[in-house]
KOLRO-280967 format. One record per residue (C-alpha): residue number from 1; x, y, z; residue in one letter. Coordinates in Angstrom, 1 decimal. Layout:
BEGIN
> NUM|X|Y|Z|a
...
//
This chain:
BEGIN
> 1|36.2|30.2|25.2|m
> 2|37.3|27.0|23.6|r
> 3|35.7|26.0|20.3|s
> 4|33.1|23.3|20.0|e
> 5|35.7|20.8|18.7|l
> 6|38.2|21.7|21.5|q
> 7|35.4|21.0|24.0|w
> 8|34.6|17.6|22.4|v
> 9|38.3|16.7|22.6|r
> 10|38.4|17.7|26.2|r
> 11|35.2|15.8|27.1|i
> 12|36.6|12.7|25.3|r
> 13|39.8|13.0|27.3|e
> 14|38.0|13.5|30.7|m
> 15|35.4|10.8|30.1|a
> 16|37.6|8.0|28.7|r
> 17|36.4|4.8|30.5|r
> 18|36.4|1.2|29.5|f
> 19|33.8|-1.6|29.7|a
> 20|33.6|-4.9|27.9|p
> 21|30.4|-3.8|26.1|e
> 22|32.0|-0.6|24.6|i
> 23|33.3|-1.1|21.1|v
> 24|33.6|2.7|20.3|m
> 25|32.8|5.6|22.6|g
> 26|33.2|9.3|21.9|i
> 27|34.7|10.2|18.5|g
> 28|32.3|9.0|15.8|d
> 29|28.8|9.7|14.5|d
> 30|27.5|7.2|17.0|a
> 31|28.8|5.1|19.9|a
> 32|29.0|1.4|19.4|i
> 33|28.0|-1.1|22.1|l
> 34|27.9|-4.9|21.9|k
> 35|24.4|-6.3|21.9|r
> 36|25.0|-10.0|21.2|s
> 37|27.7|-12.1|19.5|p
> 38|26.3|-11.1|16.1|g
> 39|24.8|-7.6|16.7|k
> 40|26.0|-4.2|17.8|w
> 41|24.0|-1.3|19.1|w
> 42|24.6|2.2|17.7|l
> 43|23.7|5.2|19.9|v
> 44|23.6|8.9|19.0|t
> 45|22.0|12.1|20.2|t
> 46|21.4|15.6|18.9|d
> 47|19.4|18.7|19.7|a
> 48|17.7|21.5|17.7|l
> 49|17.6|24.7|19.8|i
> 50|15.5|27.7|18.9|e
> 51|17.7|30.7|18.0|g
> 52|20.7|28.5|17.3|v
> 53|19.4|25.8|14.8|h
> 54|16.1|27.2|13.8|f
> 55|13.7|30.1|14.0|r
> 56|10.0|29.5|14.5|r
> 57|9.0|32.3|12.2|e
> 58|10.2|30.3|9.2|y
> 59|10.1|26.7|10.3|t
> 60|6.9|24.8|9.9|p
> 61|6.2|22.7|12.9|a
> 62|5.9|19.3|11.1|r
> 63|9.2|20.0|9.3|l
> 64|10.9|20.8|12.6|l
> 65|9.8|17.4|13.9|g
> 66|11.0|15.7|10.8|h
> 67|14.4|17.4|10.9|k
> 68|14.9|16.7|14.6|a
> 69|14.7|13.0|13.9|l
> 70|16.6|13.1|10.6|v
> 71|19.7|14.7|12.0|v
> 72|20.0|11.6|14.3|n
> 73|19.0|9.2|11.5|l
> 74|21.8|10.6|9.5|s
> 75|24.3|9.7|12.2|d
> 76|23.1|6.1|12.1|i
> 77|23.4|6.2|8.3|a
> 78|27.0|7.4|8.6|a
> 79|27.8|4.2|10.6|m
> 80|26.0|2.0|8.0|g
> 81|23.3|1.0|10.5|g
> 82|19.6|0.6|10.8|r
> 83|17.6|2.9|13.2|p
> 84|15.3|1.1|15.7|r
> 85|14.2|3.1|18.7|f
> 86|14.4|6.7|20.0|f
> 87|13.6|8.8|23.1|v
> 88|12.5|12.4|22.8|l
> 89|12.9|15.3|25.2|s
> 90|11.2|18.7|24.7|l
> 91|11.9|22.0|26.5|a
> 92|8.8|24.0|25.8|v
> 93|8.5|27.8|26.3|p
> 94|5.3|29.4|27.7|g
> 95|4.5|31.2|24.5|d
> 96|4.4|28.1|22.3|l
> 97|1.0|27.5|20.8|e
> 98|-0.6|24.0|21.3|d
> 99|-1.0|23.8|17.5|a
> 100|2.7|24.2|16.9|y
> 101|3.6|21.5|19.5|l
> 102|1.0|19.2|18.0|e
> 103|2.4|19.8|14.5|g
> 104|6.0|19.1|15.7|l
> 105|4.9|15.8|17.3|l
> 106|3.0|14.8|14.2|e
> 107|6.1|15.5|12.1|g
> 108|8.4|13.5|14.2|i
> 109|6.0|10.5|14.5|v
> 110|5.3|10.5|10.8|a
> 111|9.1|10.5|10.0|t
> 112|9.6|7.7|12.6|a
> 113|6.9|5.6|10.9|d
> 114|8.5|6.3|7.5|r
> 115|11.8|4.9|8.7|y
> 116|10.3|2.2|11.0|a
> 117|11.7|3.8|14.2|v
> 118|9.7|3.6|17.4|i
> 119|9.4|6.3|20.1|l
> 120|9.9|4.5|23.5|i
> 121|10.1|7.4|26.0|g
> 122|11.3|10.8|26.8|g
> 123|10.8|13.9|28.9|n
> 124|8.8|17.2|28.9|l
> 125|10.1|20.3|30.6|a
> 126|9.4|24.1|30.6|a
> 127|11.9|26.4|28.9|s
> 128|12.4|30.1|29.8|p
> 129|14.3|30.9|26.6|l
> 130|12.8|29.0|23.6|g
> 131|11.9|25.6|22.2|l
> 132|14.4|22.8|22.3|s
> 133|14.0|19.4|20.7|v
> 134|16.4|16.6|21.9|h
> 135|16.5|13.1|20.4|v
> 136|18.5|10.1|21.4|t
> 137|18.4|7.4|18.8|l
> 138|19.4|3.7|19.0|i
> 139|20.3|1.8|15.9|g
> 140|21.9|-1.6|15.1|e
> 141|24.3|-3.2|12.7|c
> 142|25.9|-6.6|12.3|a
> 143|28.9|-7.1|14.5|a
> 144|32.1|-5.7|12.9|h
> 145|30.1|-4.1|10.1|r
> 146|29.9|-0.5|11.5|a
> 147|31.6|2.0|9.2|v
> 148|33.7|4.2|11.4|r
> 149|35.6|7.4|10.8|r
> 150|39.0|5.8|11.4|d
> 151|39.0|3.2|8.6|g
> 152|40.5|5.2|5.8|a
> 153|44.0|4.5|4.3|m
> 154|46.1|6.6|2.0|p
> 155|45.3|6.3|-1.7|g
> 156|41.5|5.8|-1.4|e
> 157|39.0|7.7|-3.5|a
> 158|36.7|10.2|-1.6|i
> 159|33.1|10.2|-2.5|y
> 160|30.1|12.3|-1.6|v
> 161|26.4|11.9|-2.1|t
> 162|24.0|14.5|-3.5|g
> 163|24.8|18.2|-3.9|q
> 164|26.9|20.3|-1.4|l
> 165|25.8|23.7|-0.3|g
> 166|22.1|23.4|-1.0|l
> 167|21.0|23.6|2.6|s
> 168|23.3|26.6|3.3|a
> 169|21.7|28.3|0.3|l
> 170|18.3|27.6|1.7|g
> 171|19.2|29.1|5.0|l
> 172|20.4|32.3|3.2|r
> 173|17.1|32.5|1.4|l
> 174|15.2|32.1|4.7|l
> 175|17.3|34.8|6.4|d
> 176|16.6|37.0|3.4|a
> 177|12.9|36.8|4.0|g
> 178|11.8|34.0|1.6|y
> 179|9.3|31.5|3.1|r
> 180|8.3|28.0|2.0|l
> 181|5.1|28.0|0.0|s
> 182|3.5|26.2|-2.9|d
> 183|3.8|29.4|-5.0|e
> 184|7.6|29.6|-4.5|l
> 185|9.6|29.0|-7.7|p
> 186|11.3|25.6|-7.8|e
> 187|14.8|27.1|-7.8|h
> 188|14.0|28.8|-4.5|l
> 189|11.8|26.0|-3.0|r
> 190|14.4|23.3|-3.5|r
> 191|17.2|24.8|-1.4|p
> 192|14.8|25.9|1.3|i
> 193|13.4|22.4|1.5|l
> 194|16.9|21.0|1.7|a
> 195|17.5|23.1|4.8|h
> 196|14.1|22.6|6.5|l
> 197|13.5|18.9|5.5|a
> 198|16.8|17.0|4.8|p
> 199|16.7|13.3|4.0|e
> 200|19.0|10.7|5.6|p
> 201|20.9|8.5|3.2|r
> 202|20.1|5.3|5.1|l
> 203|19.5|2.8|2.3|s
> 204|22.7|3.7|0.4|l
> 205|24.7|3.7|3.6|a
> 206|23.4|0.2|4.5|q
> 207|24.4|-1.0|1.1|y
> 208|27.9|0.5|1.3|l
> 209|28.4|-1.2|4.8|a
> 210|26.9|-4.6|3.9|e
> 211|29.0|-4.8|0.7|e
> 212|32.2|-3.6|2.4|g
> 213|32.5|-0.7|-0.1|v
> 214|33.0|2.2|2.3|a
> 215|36.2|2.1|4.3|r
> 216|35.5|5.2|6.4|a
> 217|32.3|7.4|6.5|m
> 218|30.9|10.5|8.1|i
> 219|27.8|12.6|7.5|d
> 220|28.2|16.2|6.4|l
> 221|26.4|18.1|9.2|s
> 222|29.0|20.8|9.9|d
> 223|30.4|21.2|6.3|g
> 224|32.8|19.4|4.0|l
> 225|35.9|21.3|5.2|s
> 226|35.2|20.5|8.9|s
> 227|33.8|17.0|8.6|d
> 228|36.5|15.7|6.1|l
> 229|39.2|16.9|8.5|r
> 230|37.5|15.0|11.4|r
> 231|37.6|11.8|9.3|l
> 232|41.2|12.4|8.3|c
> 233|42.2|13.0|11.9|e
> 234|40.6|9.8|13.1|e
> 235|42.1|7.8|10.3|s
> 236|45.5|9.5|10.5|h
> 237|45.4|10.3|6.8|v
> 238|45.3|13.5|4.7|g
> 239|43.2|14.4|1.7|a
> 240|43.3|16.4|-1.5|v
> 241|40.0|17.7|-2.9|l
> 242|39.5|18.7|-6.5|r
> 243|37.5|22.0|-6.6|a
> 244|36.3|21.3|-10.1|e
> 245|34.9|17.9|-9.1|a
> 246|32.7|19.2|-6.2|l
> 247|28.9|18.8|-6.8|p
> 248|28.2|22.5|-6.2|v
> 249|24.8|24.3|-6.5|v
> 250|25.5|26.2|-9.7|a
> 251|22.4|28.3|-9.4|e
> 252|23.7|29.8|-6.2|a
> 253|25.7|32.4|-8.2|s
> 254|22.5|33.9|-9.5|a
> 255|21.3|34.3|-5.9|l
> 256|24.4|36.2|-4.8|g
> 257|26.3|33.3|-3.2|a
> 258|29.5|31.6|-4.2|d
> 259|28.8|27.9|-5.0|p
> 260|32.3|26.7|-4.0|l
> 261|32.2|28.4|-0.6|t
> 262|28.8|27.0|0.2|l
> 263|29.9|23.5|-0.9|a
> 264|33.1|23.6|1.3|l
> 265|31.8|25.3|4.4|h
> 266|28.0|25.5|4.3|g
> 267|27.0|22.6|6.6|g
> 268|23.7|20.9|7.3|e
> 269|23.6|19.0|4.0|d
> 270|23.4|15.6|5.8|y
> 271|25.0|14.0|2.8|e
> 272|27.5|11.1|3.2|l
> 273|31.2|11.4|2.7|l
> 274|33.1|8.1|2.4|f
> 275|36.3|6.6|1.2|t
> 276|36.6|3.6|-1.2|v
> 277|39.6|1.4|-2.1|r
> 278|40.5|1.2|-5.8|e
> 279|39.4|-2.4|-6.1|e
> 280|35.9|-1.6|-4.8|h
> 281|35.1|1.3|-7.1|t
> 282|33.3|-1.0|-9.6|p
> 283|30.8|-1.6|-6.8|c
> 284|29.8|2.0|-7.0|l
> 285|28.3|1.4|-10.4|e
> 286|26.0|-1.2|-8.8|e
> 287|25.2|1.5|-6.2|a
> 288|24.4|4.0|-8.9|r
> 289|22.0|1.5|-10.5|m
> 290|20.3|0.8|-7.1|r
> 291|20.0|4.5|-6.3|f
> 292|19.6|6.3|-9.6|p
> 293|18.2|9.5|-8.1|d
> 294|21.1|10.0|-5.7|l
> 295|24.3|11.3|-7.3|p
> 296|27.6|9.8|-6.2|l
> 297|30.7|12.0|-7.0|t
> 298|34.4|11.3|-6.5|c
> 299|35.8|14.6|-5.2|i
> 300|39.4|13.6|-4.3|g
> 301|41.8|11.1|-2.7|r
> 302|43.3|10.4|0.7|t
> 303|47.0|10.9|1.1|i
> 304|49.7|10.0|3.7|s
> 305|49.9|13.4|5.3|d
> 306|47.9|12.9|8.6|p
> 307|45.3|15.5|9.3|g
> 308|46.2|17.7|6.4|q
> 309|43.5|18.7|3.9|v
> 310|44.2|20.4|0.6|y
> 311|42.1|22.0|-2.2|l
> 312|43.3|21.8|-5.8|e
> 313|41.8|24.5|-7.9|h
> 314|42.9|25.5|-11.5|a
> 315|46.1|23.5|-11.0|g
> 316|47.1|25.0|-7.7|h
> 317|47.1|23.1|-4.3|r
> 318|46.5|25.1|-1.1|e
> 319|45.7|24.0|2.5|p
> 320|42.0|24.0|3.2|l
> 321|41.2|25.4|6.6|a
> 322|38.1|24.0|8.4|p
> 323|35.3|26.5|8.6|r
> 324|31.7|26.4|9.7|g
> 325|29.4|27.3|12.5|y
> 326|31.1|27.5|15.9|n
> 327|28.5|27.0|18.6|h
> 328|30.6|28.6|21.3|f
> 329|31.2|31.9|19.4|s
> 330|27.7|31.9|17.9|l
> 331|29.2|32.7|14.5|r
> 332|30.6|31.1|11.3|y
> 333|34.4|30.9|11.3|d
//
């Protein structure tokens, strides 16, 4: 069977249509539609499916609701937009307790209130296989201010927010039997929370867009090696990453994981990856002052080698193959 990315390309090919309201269709973190002469709509959708994205045995209901909205908020962040409205569809299995569904709804509404997003509709259906949570989110931005994946040029610096691989480490801990609790040591609690309750980088993303700092941007949902390649393909550039510069989770080694592998291929960090022109790098100092608790790290540069991504490590440069979870093989490549 074709891979997830191959199916996305095929759907994009089959569904290519044109209308005066469409600024950007398939191929970015969100679609862009004209709303008025000065405003654009941003539209995205995502799903969390039991057995694929989460397991009920280790996922608190409120945190599942939180994450279901956040994975969509992160897409709006990657465009530099502001979230406004969403619709929610739930496929509910017969064995789901009322208390769990109540907790999920409380979590999603609390997160919506936190980010000033309003639930305006949705759908409820029965599920024979497990719980599924589907969100479609509508955001907005000023016309011509959306930060797309196709805006990078050769010679730009590549930045990421936060730490890479923390969520993947959290998933490993959950699979190993650790569970979130107040008694859990901080070095275990932090990665598990990063996986179960990620945070969207909305405020920073809006600043980068409004100030024109980010030339191209994507959120790291599938892992650095995969998502950077997507940005490079859309922008027709290549990239060189410096392994020593990656903001890895150093303590992963003590837990039996390779920090570099997690950072490159782990996925579900929901951090931002963006490119910056040389003349705009001073603006990042202002961003650091505005957001002192969110690390910003330069991890490489774009090059004029379309679609090619390389990793420099200890003075050697090698091609970096995209790896991560493949939905249509149900495994990590």
